[in-house]
Backbone as CSV, one residue per row, in Angstrom:
resi,resn,N_x,N_y,N_z,CA_x,CA_y,CA_z,C_x,C_y,C_z
1,MET,-15.716,99.633,-139.130,-14.784,98.594,-139.594,-13.765,99.214,-140.538
2,ALA,-12.517,98.874,-140.346,-11.477,99.370,-141.251,-11.681,98.809,-142.637
3,ASP,-11.258,99.576,-143.643,-11.488,99.165,-145.022,-10.877,97.814,-145.337
4,ASN,-9.738,97.488,-144.688,-9.067,96.237,-145.025,-9.347,95.112,-144.033
5,ALA,-10.288,95.327,-143.083,-10.508,94.327,-142.039,-11.080,93.044,-142.594
6,VAL,-12.091,93.173,-143.453,-12.722,91.965,-143.958,-11.802,91.156,-144.857
7,PRO,-11.184,91.763,-145.899,-10.325,90.943,-146.744,-9.166,90.321,-146.002
8,ALA,-8.566,91.025,-145.029,-7.445,90.474,-144.274,-7.897,89.267,-143.472
9,GLY,-9.030,89.398,-142.761,-9.540,88.284,-141.982,-9.922,87.111,-142.857
10,HIS,-10.573,87.382,-143.943,-10.987,86.332,-144.860,-9.776,85.621,-145.439
11,ARG,-8.787,86.381,-145.876,-7.594,85.803,-146.487,-6.869,84.872,-145.521
12,LEU,-6.743,85.290,-144.281,-6.054,84.469,-143.287,-6.816,83.173,-143.018
13,GLU,-8.133,83.252,-142.958,-8.941,82.048,-142.731,-8.787,81.066,-143.881
14,VAL,-8.749,81.579,-145.093,-8.564,80.713,-146.262,-7.181,80.077,-146.227
15,GLU,-6.171,80.870,-145.925,-4.804,80.358,-145.887,-4.625,79.290,-144.815
16,ARG,-5.356,79.402,-143.722,-5.261,78.415,-142.650,-6.151,77.197,-142.894
17,GLY,-6.870,77.177,-144.009,-7.760,76.064,-144.307,-9.016,76.066,-143.472
18,GLU,-9.426,77.256,-143.011,-10.588,77.374,-142.143,-11.821,77.889,-142.883
19,ARG,-11.664,78.210,-144.178,-12.798,78.783,-144.912,-12.706,78.441,-146.387
20,PHE,-13.844,78.070,-146.946,-13.982,77.798,-148.382,-14.064,79.122,-149.140
21,THR,-13.503,79.150,-150.333,-13.563,80.365,-151.153,-14.864,80.367,-151.967
22,PHE,-15.947,80.721,-151.291,-17.264,80.722,-151.930,-17.285,81.618,-153.162
23,GLY,-16.649,82.791,-153.052,-16.697,83.750,-154.149,-16.064,83.248,-155.423
24,ALA,-14.975,82.472,-155.296,-14.336,81.922,-156.491,-15.293,80.977,-157.214
25,ASN,-16.062,80.220,-156.449,-17.060,79.324,-157.035,-18.159,80.112,-157.739
26,TRP,-18.610,81.206,-157.098,-19.677,82.008,-157.707,-19.198,82.746,-158.953
27,ALA,-17.917,83.085,-159.006,-17.399,83.737,-160.210,-17.562,82.823,-161.422
28,ARG,-17.367,81.526,-161.223,-17.577,80.567,-162.309,-19.057,80.462,-162.659
29,PHE,-19.913,80.587,-161.648,-21.355,80.519,-161.889,-21.814,81.657,-162.796
30,LEU,-21.236,82.836,-162.642,-21.671,83.977,-163.453,-21.464,83.730,-164.944
31,GLU,-20.540,82.826,-165.288,-20.344,82.473,-166.690,-21.559,81.753,-167.260
32,LEU,-22.378,81.164,-166.376,-23.545,80.390,-166.799,-24.850,81.187,-166.713
33,LEU,-24.771,82.362,-166.110,-25.999,83.098,-165.820,-26.705,83.531,-167.103
34,ASP,-27.994,83.245,-167.157,-28.800,83.644,-168.310,-30.177,84.086,-167.815
35,GLU,-31.023,84.487,-168.744,-32.336,85.016,-168.398,-33.204,83.972,-167.696
36,GLU,-33.083,82.710,-168.107,-33.891,81.663,-167.474,-33.532,81.507,-165.999
37,ARG,-32.237,81.564,-165.678,-31.830,81.432,-164.281,-32.322,82.629,-163.457
38,ILE,-32.236,83.817,-164.030,-32.698,85.003,-163.303,-34.205,84.913,-163.064
39,ALA,-34.945,84.492,-164.076,-36.402,84.357,-163.929,-36.752,83.320,-162.872
40,SER,-35.973,82.229,-162.798,-36.217,81.203,-161.781,-35.964,81.749,-160.382
41,ALA,-34.920,82.563,-160.241,-34.634,83.178,-158.943,-35.774,84.116,-158.537
42,GLU,-36.271,84.891,-159.478,-37.400,85.775,-159.185,-38.616,84.969,-158.751
43,ALA,-38.889,83.874,-159.463,-40.055,83.047,-159.145,-39.952,82.443,-157.753
44,SER,-38.728,82.037,-157.363,-38.568,81.442,-156.033,-38.807,82.473,-154.935
45,LEU,-38.393,83.726,-155.164,-38.681,84.785,-154.194,-40.175,85.050,-154.097
46,ARG,-40.834,85.156,-155.250,-42.277,85.406,-155.236,-43.019,84.287,-154.519
47,GLU,-42.589,83.030,-154.757,-43.281,81.888,-154.155,-43.147,81.883,-152.633
48,MET,-41.903,81.968,-152.134,-41.699,81.858,-150.691,-42.194,83.094,-149.933
49,LEU,-42.084,84.272,-150.540,-42.540,85.492,-149.885,-44.008,85.771,-150.141
50,GLU,-44.616,84.999,-151.042,-46.044,85.099,-151.370,-46.402,86.515,-151.825
51,VAL,-45.628,87.001,-152.793,-45.848,88.326,-153.368,-45.736,88.225,-154.885
52,GLN,-46.263,89.218,-155.565,-46.108,89.299,-157.012,-44.902,90.146,-157.390
53,ASP,-44.577,91.107,-156.531,-43.404,91.944,-156.770,-42.927,92.491,-155.431
54,LEU,-41.846,93.240,-155.475,-41.285,93.826,-154.251,-41.235,95.349,-154.342
55,ALA,-42.072,95.906,-155.164,-42.097,97.359,-155.350,-42.328,98.060,-154.011
56,GLY,-41.490,99.066,-153.745,-41.629,99.844,-152.527,-41.051,99.188,-151.287
57,ARG,-40.447,97.994,-151.420,-39.888,97.276,-150.266,-38.380,97.502,-150.175
58,ARG,-37.875,97.545,-148.944,-36.425,97.546,-148.707,-35.999,96.099,-148.470
59,PHE,-35.026,95.646,-149.232,-34.590,94.242,-149.239,-33.101,94.202,-148.952
60,ILE,-32.688,93.408,-147.957,-31.259,93.248,-147.693,-30.877,91.792,-147.912
61,ASP,-29.811,91.598,-148.671,-29.285,90.272,-148.987,-28.041,90.057,-148.126
62,VAL,-28.205,89.296,-147.049,-27.136,89.058,-146.081,-26.293,87.877,-146.563
63,GLY,-25.118,88.182,-147.097,-24.295,87.144,-147.721,-24.752,86.930,-149.141
64,SER,-24.510,87.898,-149.998,-25.130,87.923,-151.331,-24.550,86.908,-152.298
65,GLY,-23.365,86.336,-152.013,-22.817,85.284,-152.869,-22.625,85.732,-154.301
66,SER,-23.298,85.045,-155.218,-23.188,85.381,-156.638,-23.847,86.710,-156.971
67,GLY,-24.769,87.146,-156.111,-25.538,88.361,-156.391,-26.829,88.095,-157.124
68,LEU,-27.103,86.819,-157.455,-28.289,86.489,-158.244,-29.575,86.943,-157.571
69,PHE,-29.700,86.719,-156.268,-30.973,87.046,-155.617,-31.095,88.528,-155.292
70,SER,-29.969,89.205,-155.155,-30.026,90.668,-155.088,-30.539,91.211,-156.420
71,LEU,-30.038,90.655,-157.507,-30.493,91.054,-158.835,-31.980,90.773,-158.999
72,ALA,-32.412,89.581,-158.580,-33.829,89.212,-158.704,-34.701,90.181,-157.914
73,ALA,-34.278,90.516,-156.686,-35.062,91.440,-155.867,-35.134,92.819,-156.507
74,CYS,-34.019,93.266,-157.083,-34.001,94.576,-157.742,-34.940,94.571,-158.944
75,ARG,-34.921,93.483,-159.711,-35.812,93.390,-160.873,-37.281,93.304,-160.457
76,LEU,-37.528,92.836,-159.242,-38.898,92.788,-158.734,-39.339,94.107,-158.118
77,GLY,-38.445,95.109,-158.155,-38.831,96.454,-157.747,-38.342,96.917,-156.404
78,ALA,-37.543,96.093,-155.692,-37.095,96.463,-154.360,-35.921,97.440,-154.399
79,THR,-35.742,98.163,-153.308,-34.500,98.877,-153.032,-33.610,97.884,-152.297
80,VAL,-32.435,97.604,-152.839,-31.644,96.447,-152.395,-30.323,96.883,-151.764
81,HIS,-30.012,96.253,-150.645,-28.702,96.398,-150.003,-28.080,95.005,-149.928
82,SER,-26.910,94.821,-150.522,-26.216,93.530,-150.542,-24.897,93.665,-149.790
83,PHE,-24.547,92.623,-149.043,-23.187,92.584,-148.492,-22.744,91.146,-148.324
84,ASP,-21.427,90.961,-148.321,-20.840,89.640,-148.146,-19.468,89.786,-147.508
85,TYR,-19.048,88.733,-146.831,-17.742,88.695,-146.168,-16.628,88.314,-147.137
86,ASP,-16.981,87.548,-148.167,-16.010,87.049,-149.141,-15.789,88.110,-150.221
87,PRO,-14.555,88.633,-150.372,-14.326,89.700,-151.352,-14.705,89.315,-152.777
88,GLN,-14.500,88.043,-153.158,-14.863,87.639,-154.518,-16.380,87.566,-154.701
89,SER,-17.104,87.223,-153.638,-18.562,87.266,-153.711,-19.038,88.702,-153.895
90,VAL,-18.402,89.617,-153.184,-18.740,91.041,-153.351,-18.487,91.467,-154.794
91,ALA,-17.374,91.010,-155.362,-17.053,91.344,-156.752,-18.105,90.771,-157.702
92,CYS,-18.595,89.570,-157.414,-19.640,88.969,-158.260,-20.909,89.805,-158.206
93,THR,-21.314,90.193,-156.999,-22.533,90.995,-156.853,-22.381,92.341,-157.556
94,ARG,-21.215,92.951,-157.422,-20.990,94.232,-158.102,-20.979,94.066,-159.618
95,GLU,-20.509,92.916,-160.080,-20.518,92.667,-161.518,-21.947,92.577,-162.044
96,LEU,-22.826,91.920,-161.294,-24.220,91.841,-161.740,-24.891,93.210,-161.702
97,LYS,-24.575,93.989,-160.697,-25.108,95.356,-160.680,-24.603,96.130,-161.891
98,ARG,-23.318,95.964,-162.222,-22.752,96.653,-163.384,-23.450,96.222,-164.664
99,ARG,-23.757,94.939,-164.786,-24.387,94.428,-166.007,-25.822,94.894,-166.166
100,TYR,-26.580,94.877,-165.066,-28.027,95.043,-165.181,-28.554,96.373,-164.629
101,PHE,-27.894,96.942,-163.608,-28.362,98.191,-162.999,-27.170,99.113,-162.725
102,PRO,-26.402,99.472,-163.744,-25.135,100.177,-163.527,-25.262,101.528,-162.845
103,ASP,-26.314,102.258,-163.118,-26.443,103.607,-162.568,-27.604,103.732,-161.591
104,ASP,-28.100,102.614,-161.112,-29.284,102.619,-160.250,-28.863,102.759,-158.788
105,THR,-29.276,103.825,-158.157,-28.910,104.067,-156.752,-29.746,103.236,-155.792
106,ARG,-30.710,102.492,-156.318,-31.537,101.648,-155.441,-30.794,100.395,-154.978
107,TRP,-29.635,100.117,-155.559,-28.908,98.896,-155.213,-27.511,99.268,-154.726
108,ARG,-27.244,98.937,-153.461,-25.940,99.207,-152.851,-25.266,97.878,-152.504
109,VAL,-23.969,97.789,-152.704,-23.207,96.562,-152.437,-22.032,96.894,-151.521
110,ASP,-21.926,96.174,-150.388,-20.851,96.393,-149.427,-20.061,95.110,-149.192
111,GLU,-18.857,95.287,-148.693,-18.031,94.184,-148.206,-18.039,94.271,-146.686
112,ALA,-18.679,93.300,-146.023,-18.850,93.372,-144.576,-19.254,92.009,-144.039
113,SER,-19.290,91.907,-142.717,-19.609,90.642,-142.051,-20.888,90.766,-141.231
114,VAL,-21.693,89.723,-141.255,-22.896,89.674,-140.426,-22.537,89.540,-138.951
115,LEU,-21.283,89.246,-138.653,-20.823,89.152,-137.268,-20.282,90.477,-136.747
116,ASP,-20.429,91.534,-137.546,-19.971,92.870,-137.152,-21.182,93.703,-136.727
117,PRO,-21.487,93.771,-135.423,-22.695,94.485,-134.985,-22.668,95.976,-135.276
118,ALA,-21.481,96.579,-135.278,-21.403,98.016,-135.560,-21.837,98.300,-136.995
119,TYR,-21.390,97.465,-137.924,-21.803,97.633,-139.317,-23.313,97.454,-139.444
120,LEU,-23.834,96.393,-138.851,-25.269,96.116,-138.961,-26.105,97.251,-138.379
121,ALA,-25.631,97.820,-137.281,-26.379,98.898,-136.638,-26.460,100.140,-137.521
122,SER,-25.558,100.253,-138.489,-25.542,101.427,-139.368,-26.533,101.316,-140.530
123,LEU,-27.165,100.155,-140.682,-27.946,99.887,-141.892,-29.415,100.259,-141.798
124,GLY,-29.957,100.346,-140.605,-31.385,100.581,-140.478,-32.162,99.277,-140.534
125,ARG,-33.430,99.374,-140.920,-34.308,98.202,-140.918,-34.890,97.988,-142.309
126,PHE,-35.294,96.747,-142.570,-35.702,96.349,-143.916,-37.017,95.576,-143.876
127,ASP,-37.760,95.710,-144.970,-39.018,94.972,-145.096,-38.766,93.478,-145.302
128,ILE,-37.696,93.159,-146.060,-37.318,91.779,-146.320,-35.846,91.604,-145.974
129,VAL,-35.569,90.694,-145.047,-34.192,90.305,-144.743,-34.007,88.896,-145.283
130,TYR,-33.087,88.755,-146.228,-32.909,87.504,-146.967,-31.495,86.983,-146.740
131,SER,-31.408,85.702,-146.367,-30.085,85.102,-146.182,-30.214,83.600,-146.435
132,TRP,-29.983,83.213,-147.682,-30.198,81.817,-148.099,-28.862,81.064,-148.078
133,GLY,-28.767,80.096,-147.159,-27.589,79.232,-147.139,-26.306,79.946,-146.767
134,VAL,-26.392,80.914,-145.868,-25.240,81.764,-145.539,-24.850,81.667,-144.067
135,LEU,-25.800,81.830,-143.181,-25.499,82.013,-141.762,-24.859,80.782,-141.139
136,HIS,-25.084,79.613,-141.721,-24.439,78.397,-141.219,-22.986,78.293,-141.684
137,HIS,-22.532,79.241,-142.480,-21.128,79.257,-142.926,-20.305,80.354,-142.242
138,THR,-20.846,80.984,-141.228,-20.133,82.087,-140.586,-19.127,81.606,-139.542
139,GLY,-19.315,80.398,-139.017,-18.516,79.920,-137.896,-19.135,80.275,-136.560
140,ALA,-20.226,81.029,-136.585,-20.949,81.415,-135.365,-22.421,81.569,-135.744
141,MET,-23.049,80.455,-136.129,-24.390,80.495,-136.722,-25.428,81.141,-135.804
142,TRP,-25.485,80.730,-134.542,-26.537,81.248,-133.661,-26.340,82.731,-133.381
143,GLN,-25.100,83.181,-133.312,-24.850,84.609,-133.165,-25.310,85.357,-134.415
144,ALA,-25.036,84.784,-135.583,-25.467,85.406,-136.835,-26.989,85.463,-136.921
145,LEU,-27.658,84.384,-136.494,-29.119,84.367,-136.504,-29.678,85.465,-135.602
146,ASP,-29.007,85.699,-134.491,-29.443,86.763,-133.583,-29.124,88.136,-134.161
147,ASN,-27.988,88.260,-134.824,-27.565,89.566,-135.342,-28.492,90.121,-136.409
148,VAL,-29.180,89.244,-137.161,-30.053,89.760,-138.221,-31.397,90.240,-137.686
149,VAL,-31.710,89.919,-136.432,-33.015,90.305,-135.878,-33.259,91.811,-135.963
150,PRO,-32.311,92.667,-135.540,-32.573,94.108,-135.597,-32.732,94.661,-137.009
151,LEU,-32.338,93.893,-138.010,-32.483,94.369,-139.392,-33.926,94.298,-139.883
152,VAL,-34.747,93.474,-139.230,-36.115,93.245,-139.703,-37.040,94.305,-139.133
153,ALA,-37.703,95.039,-140.005,-38.642,96.077,-139.577,-39.874,95.453,-138.932
154,ASP,-40.579,96.252,-138.137,-41.860,95.801,-137.599,-42.775,95.431,-138.758
155,GLY,-43.347,94.242,-138.698,-44.187,93.777,-139.791,-43.405,93.258,-140.974
156,GLY,-42.064,93.237,-140.853,-41.227,92.764,-141.947,-41.073,91.251,-141.958
157,ARG,-40.339,90.760,-142.963,-40.166,89.321,-143.124,-38.690,88.952,-143.133
158,LEU,-38.407,87.789,-142.551,-37.074,87.203,-142.532,-37.132,85.888,-143.297
159,PHE,-36.337,85.772,-144.359,-36.314,84.578,-145.207,-34.898,84.011,-145.139
160,ILE,-34.771,82.851,-144.481,-33.457,82.236,-144.330,-33.531,80.770,-144.723
161,ALA,-32.378,80.217,-145.078,-32.244,78.777,-145.322,-31.014,78.297,-144.578
162,LEU,-31.167,77.182,-143.865,-30.102,76.642,-143.028,-29.966,75.148,-143.255
163,TYR,-28.744,74.643,-143.129,-28.511,73.215,-143.282,-29.251,72.436,-142.199
164,ASN,-29.861,71.340,-142.617,-30.593,70.469,-141.710,-29.627,69.587,-140.920
165,ASP,-29.913,69.403,-139.644,-29.108,68.533,-138.790,-29.488,67.077,-139.069
166,GLU,-28.559,66.346,-139.675,-28.789,64.944,-139.995,-27.931,64.016,-139.139
167,GLY,-27.595,64.479,-137.943,-26.873,63.642,-137.001,-25.484,63.266,-137.478
168,GLY,-25.212,61.953,-137.495,-23.896,61.461,-137.875,-23.488,61.864,-139.275
169,ALA,-24.461,61.913,-140.193,-24.141,62.315,-141.566,-23.604,63.745,-141.606
170,SER,-24.193,64.628,-140.812,-23.716,66.010,-140.772,-22.306,66.093,-140.211
171,ARG,-22.009,65.272,-139.206,-20.651,65.275,-138.645,-19.633,64.769,-139.669
172,ARG,-20.037,63.761,-140.441,-19.118,63.253,-141.480,-18.886,64.307,-142.552
173,TRP,-19.928,65.026,-142.929,-19.760,66.069,-143.939,-18.903,67.220,-143.415
174,THR,-18.976,67.486,-142.131,-18.097,68.501,-141.549,-16.642,68.115,-141.759
175,THR,-16.338,66.834,-141.548,-14.968,66.354,-141.744,-14.553,66.480,-143.202
176,VAL,-15.453,66.100,-144.128,-15.148,66.196,-145.559,-14.828,67.637,-145.940
177,LYS,-15.637,68.560,-145.481,-15.450,69.966,-145.830,-14.151,70.515,-145.251
178,ARG,-13.839,70.116,-144.021,-12.596,70.569,-143.402,-11.386,70.048,-144.176
179,ILE,-11.442,68.783,-144.590,-10.342,68.205,-145.371,-10.180,68.958,-146.685
180,TYR,-11.293,69.218,-147.378,-11.246,69.927,-148.665,-10.512,71.261,-148.512
181,CYS,-10.882,72.021,-147.495,-10.309,73.358,-147.334,-8.840,73.323,-146.941
182,ARG,-8.379,72.220,-146.380,-6.973,72.123,-145.965,-6.085,71.477,-147.024
183,LEU,-6.703,70.955,-148.082,-5.919,70.358,-149.158,-5.271,71.439,-150.026
184,PRO,-4.142,71.131,-150.660,-3.608,72.036,-151.689,-4.637,72.207,-152.807
185,ALA,-4.692,73.377,-153.390,-5.688,73.663,-154.427,-5.648,72.650,-155.560
186,ALA,-4.452,72.160,-155.897,-4.310,71.224,-157.018,-4.992,69.885,-156.756
187,LEU,-5.241,69.549,-155.501,-5.833,68.252,-155.165,-7.338,68.328,-154.909
188,ARG,-7.881,69.514,-154.869,-9.289,69.638,-154.486,-10.234,69.074,-155.533
189,GLY,-9.885,69.216,-156.816,-10.733,68.657,-157.862,-10.803,67.148,-157.764
190,VAL,-9.655,66.496,-157.564,-9.611,65.038,-157.424,-10.409,64.604,-156.199
191,PHE,-10.240,65.322,-155.091,-10.974,65.002,-153.870,-12.476,65.116,-154.084
192,THR,-12.897,66.155,-154.805,-14.321,66.339,-155.086,-14.888,65.152,-155.853
193,VAL,-14.164,64.691,-156.857,-14.622,63.538,-157.643,-14.687,62.293,-156.766
194,LEU,-13.663,62.061,-155.945,-13.632,60.874,-155.091,-14.789,60.864,-154.090
195,VAL,-15.147,62.047,-153.606,-16.247,62.139,-152.644,-17.595,62.010,-153.328
196,TYR,-17.744,62.721,-154.439,-19.073,62.827,-155.036,-19.434,61.666,-155.962
197,ALA,-18.425,61.031,-156.593,-18.719,59.957,-157.550,-19.540,58.832,-156.935
198,PRO,-19.194,58.309,-155.742,-20.028,57.242,-155.161,-21.468,57.668,-154.905
199,ILE,-21.655,58.935,-154.520,-23.010,59.443,-154.285,-23.792,59.474,-155.586
200,GLU,-23.144,59.962,-156.644,-23.825,60.064,-157.941,-24.108,58.692,-158.521
201,ILE,-23.167,57.762,-158.358,-23.375,56.392,-158.867,-24.552,55.737,-158.153
202,ARG,-24.608,55.907,-156.853,-25.729,55.335,-156.093,-27.052,55.934,-156.554
203,TYR,-27.070,57.236,-156.755,-28.280,57.923,-157.215,-28.701,57.396,-158.588
204,PHE,-27.721,57.193,-159.460,-27.985,56.649,-160.794,-28.560,55.238,-160.702
205,LEU,-27.968,54.389,-159.862,-28.423,52.994,-159.751,-29.830,52.901,-159.173
206,VAL,-30.140,53.772,-158.225,-31.511,53.776,-157.674,-32.520,54.066,-158.768
207,HIS,-32.218,55.029,-159.623,-33.119,55.344,-160.728,-33.142,54.230,-161.763
208,LEU,-32.002,53.566,-161.942,-31.935,52.479,-162.913,-32.848,51.326,-162.511
209,VAL,-32.763,50.891,-161.270,-33.569,49.745,-160.830,-35.055,50.096,-160.752
210,ARG,-35.352,51.367,-160.675,-36.759,51.808,-160.637,-37.264,52.186,-162.029
211,PHE,-36.421,51.947,-163.040,-36.784,52.293,-164.430,-37.137,53.775,-164.550
212,GLN,-36.305,54.612,-163.903,-36.561,56.052,-163.889,-35.364,56.843,-164.420
213,LEU,-34.656,56.264,-165.398,-33.485,56.960,-165.918,-33.856,58.275,-166.603
214,GLY,-35.030,58.315,-167.190,-35.469,59.564,-167.811,-35.554,60.682,-166.788
215,GLU,-36.060,60.351,-165.599,-36.151,61.335,-164.517,-34.757,61.743,-164.042
216,TYR,-33.837,60.761,-164.007,-32.466,61.047,-163.566,-31.811,62.070,-164.493
217,PHE,-31.863,61.832,-165.793,-31.210,62.737,-166.737,-31.952,64.074,-166.846
218,ALA,-33.267,64.033,-166.651,-34.033,65.282,-166.692,-33.605,66.214,-165.573
219,GLY,-33.163,65.624,-164.437,-32.725,66.446,-163.314,-31.559,67.349,-163.664
220,PHE,-30.666,66.869,-164.555,-29.537,67.699,-164.983,-30.014,68.896,-165.799
221,ARG,-31.044,68.651,-166.624,-31.525,69.715,-167.513,-32.376,70.741,-166.776
222,THR,-33.086,70.304,-165.735,-34.070,71.179,-165.099,-33.607,71.761,-163.767
223,TYR,-32.387,71.448,-163.340,-31.920,71.882,-162.021,-32.064,73.391,-161.841
224,LYS,-31.730,74.133,-162.862,-31.731,75.592,-162.706,-33.131,76.175,-162.576
225,ARG,-34.160,75.362,-162.844,-35.517,75.894,-162.724,-35.957,76.055,-161.275
226,GLY,-35.263,75.396,-160.355,-35.640,75.505,-158.946,-35.394,76.892,-158.398
227,ARG,-34.116,77.305,-158.344,-33.760,78.637,-157.837,-32.824,79.356,-158.800
228,GLY,-32.635,78.796,-159.980,-31.762,79.429,-160.959,-30.300,79.075,-160.790
229,MET,-30.006,78.126,-159.903,-28.623,77.822,-159.584,-28.036,76.773,-160.533
230,SER,-26.737,76.474,-160.333,-26.014,75.496,-161.150,-25.728,74.253,-160.320
231,ARG,-26.022,73.083,-160.857,-25.806,71.832,-160.128,-24.324,71.634,-159.803
232,ILE,-23.459,71.915,-160.748,-22.017,71.742,-160.527,-21.512,72.717,-159.473
233,ARG,-21.891,73.993,-159.581,-21.430,74.984,-158.610,-21.964,74.665,-157.210
234,ASP,-23.230,74.223,-157.124,-23.799,73.854,-155.833,-23.098,72.632,-155.253
235,MET,-22.714,71.680,-156.116,-22.011,70.489,-155.651,-20.673,70.879,-155.024
236,ILE,-19.921,71.754,-155.693,-18.623,72.175,-155.170,-18.804,72.975,-153.879
237,ASP,-19.819,73.822,-153.854,-20.149,74.581,-152.654,-20.448,73.625,-151.498
238,TRP,-21.174,72.548,-151.786,-21.552,71.597,-150.746,-20.322,70.858,-150.211
239,ILE,-19.460,70.385,-151.073,-18.309,69.597,-150.631,-17.274,70.464,-149.918
240,GLY,-17.091,71.684,-150.374,-16.075,72.543,-149.778,-16.574,73.526,-148.752
241,GLY,-17.898,73.688,-148.633,-18.468,74.771,-147.836,-18.191,74.691,-146.352
242,TYR,-17.149,75.354,-145.923,-16.736,75.350,-144.524,-16.361,76.774,-144.134
243,PRO,-16.693,77.240,-142.924,-17.321,76.584,-141.785,-18.708,76.033,-142.109
244,PHE,-19.153,75.096,-141.272,-20.377,74.350,-141.537,-21.059,74.041,-140.209
245,GLU,-22.284,74.554,-140.050,-23.095,74.247,-138.872,-24.491,73.843,-139.323
246,VAL,-25.185,73.141,-138.461,-26.510,72.611,-138.800,-27.501,72.935,-137.689
247,SER,-28.776,72.783,-138.009,-29.830,73.037,-137.027,-31.052,72.203,-137.377
248,ARG,-31.920,72.039,-136.403,-33.204,71.367,-136.619,-34.290,72.427,-136.732
249,PRO,-35.328,72.167,-137.534,-36.387,73.177,-137.699,-36.970,73.662,-136.381
250,GLY,-37.187,72.746,-135.438,-37.764,73.146,-134.164,-36.889,74.107,-133.390
251,GLU,-35.568,73.928,-133.485,-34.634,74.825,-132.799,-34.728,76.237,-133.366
252,VAL,-34.788,76.326,-134.679,-34.864,77.635,-135.332,-36.202,78.304,-135.029
253,PHE,-37.274,77.515,-135.053,-38.606,78.039,-134.742,-38.633,78.620,-133.326
254,ASP,-38.130,77.863,-132.346,-38.131,78.331,-130.958,-37.258,79.572,-130.794
255,PHE,-36.125,79.589,-131.487,-35.188,80.716,-131.396,-35.870,82.013,-131.822
256,TYR,-36.575,81.987,-132.939,-37.188,83.215,-133.436,-38.527,83.518,-132.774
257,ARG,-39.231,82.516,-132.313,-40.462,82.788,-131.569,-40.148,83.587,-130.309
258,ALA,-39.033,83.233,-129.655,-38.635,83.951,-128.446,-38.261,85.395,-128.729
259,ARG,-38.052,85.728,-129.981,-37.664,87.084,-130.373,-38.791,87.818,-131.094
260,GLY,-40.006,87.312,-130.965,-41.172,88.020,-131.481,-41.529,87.726,-132.921
261,PHE,-41.059,86.595,-133.454,-41.351,86.232,-134.838,-42.363,85.088,-134.898
262,THR,-43.123,85.087,-135.983,-44.096,84.028,-136.250,-43.718,83.328,-137.548
263,LEU,-43.735,82.015,-137.534,-43.401,81.265,-138.743,-44.523,81.385,-139.768
264,ALA,-44.178,81.881,-140.957,-45.164,82.030,-142.025,-45.080,80.891,-143.028
265,ARG,-43.857,80.433,-143.329,-43.669,79.337,-144.280,-42.465,78.514,-143.876
266,LEU,-42.549,77.214,-144.134,-41.438,76.311,-143.879,-41.379,75.294,-145.009
267,LYS,-40.200,75.157,-145.600,-39.985,74.138,-146.628,-38.771,73.322,-146.192
268,THR,-39.002,72.055,-145.877,-37.909,71.206,-145.415,-37.299,70.449,-146.584
269,GLY,-36.036,70.059,-146.423,-35.350,69.321,-147.469,-34.236,68.487,-146.873
270,GLU,-33.590,67.672,-147.706,-32.515,66.819,-147.225,-31.309,67.639,-146.781
271,SER,-31.053,68.718,-147.473,-29.876,69.529,-147.123,-30.282,70.790,-146.373
272,CYS,-31.100,71.646,-146.989,-31.478,72.912,-146.362,-32.961,72.963,-146.014
273,ASN,-33.238,73.614,-144.901,-34.608,73.968,-144.538,-34.782,75.470,-144.782
274,GLU,-35.894,75.835,-145.426,-36.179,77.233,-145.719,-37.268,77.740,-144.781
275,PHE,-37.043,78.910,-144.199,-37.972,79.509,-143.252,-38.331,80.920,-143.706
276,VAL,-39.598,81.255,-143.589,-40.021,82.653,-143.707,-40.729,83.015,-142.412
277,PHE,-40.189,83.999,-141.707,-40.763,84.469,-140.452,-41.309,85.887,-140.626
278,ASP,-42.410,86.171,-139.939,-42.958,87.525,-139.858,-42.620,88.105,-138.498
279,ARG,-42.210,89.365,-138.496,-41.934,90.035,-137.223,-43.143,90.824,-136.773
280,SER,-43.581,90.552,-135.547,-44.732,91.262,-135.007,-44.379,92.720,-134.760
281,ALA,-45.330,93.598,-134.927,-45.105,95.016,-134.663,-44.740,95.200,-133.200
282,GLY,-43.675,95.958,-132.956,-43.249,96.233,-131.601,-42.414,95.150,-130.964
283,ALA,-42.096,94.056,-131.706,-41.317,92.965,-131.121,-39.853,93.352,-130.981
């Protein structure tokens, strides 16, 4: 891949209103990053991968975004390879490496696309292939899901999260995201409030009538304990995150079973479903 291929392609997609600037959102998130968020990210990796640490493991973060989970994997002892298509996301990941592991050769950060098979073929295989909330934003989700297969070593694990197919609701959100990306930048904040305010008001009223306001407000304080993320940054990511594709758990299960993988863990949710697959030796 030419050195300028990714930024040129990304820039044109953004200018045409075909892609959300994920990296700009993550740059704001780094202003909030603290030890508690990093510890939460580490805990979420340990929980889903069912390990205490990642010492001696090769870990690849496909679509590293803010770089938080690459950082968490490195702190857990892994040799980490991070890459992202969004130049600002790459800058965020490199900033975290600069802050926490400036001279550590165990962590490499690239600017590249999961849809580039030549690049992927140059990387080798990994014990852990991680891609949380990324592959459904490529514009070619099923191709991306297939492209990560060769990255997983025999006996290795694939940990991905994908948007759940909610039928008509998913189609409506596709329209919202497309509109957001095509709006002038000056109007996107207003659009976000107009879209999200009714959802938040409804959520508040449900808790009010159930006498659960304490739980409602506690959610703001404890959000980062889940995966270390920011509620505001995730909200903006959700409203603007385009391209946008969805899948059903059964579809993903069948897709990877046909490629020699066994489902080890599944966590379903309203927005994303999380999968951990094991690759059989010789598959």
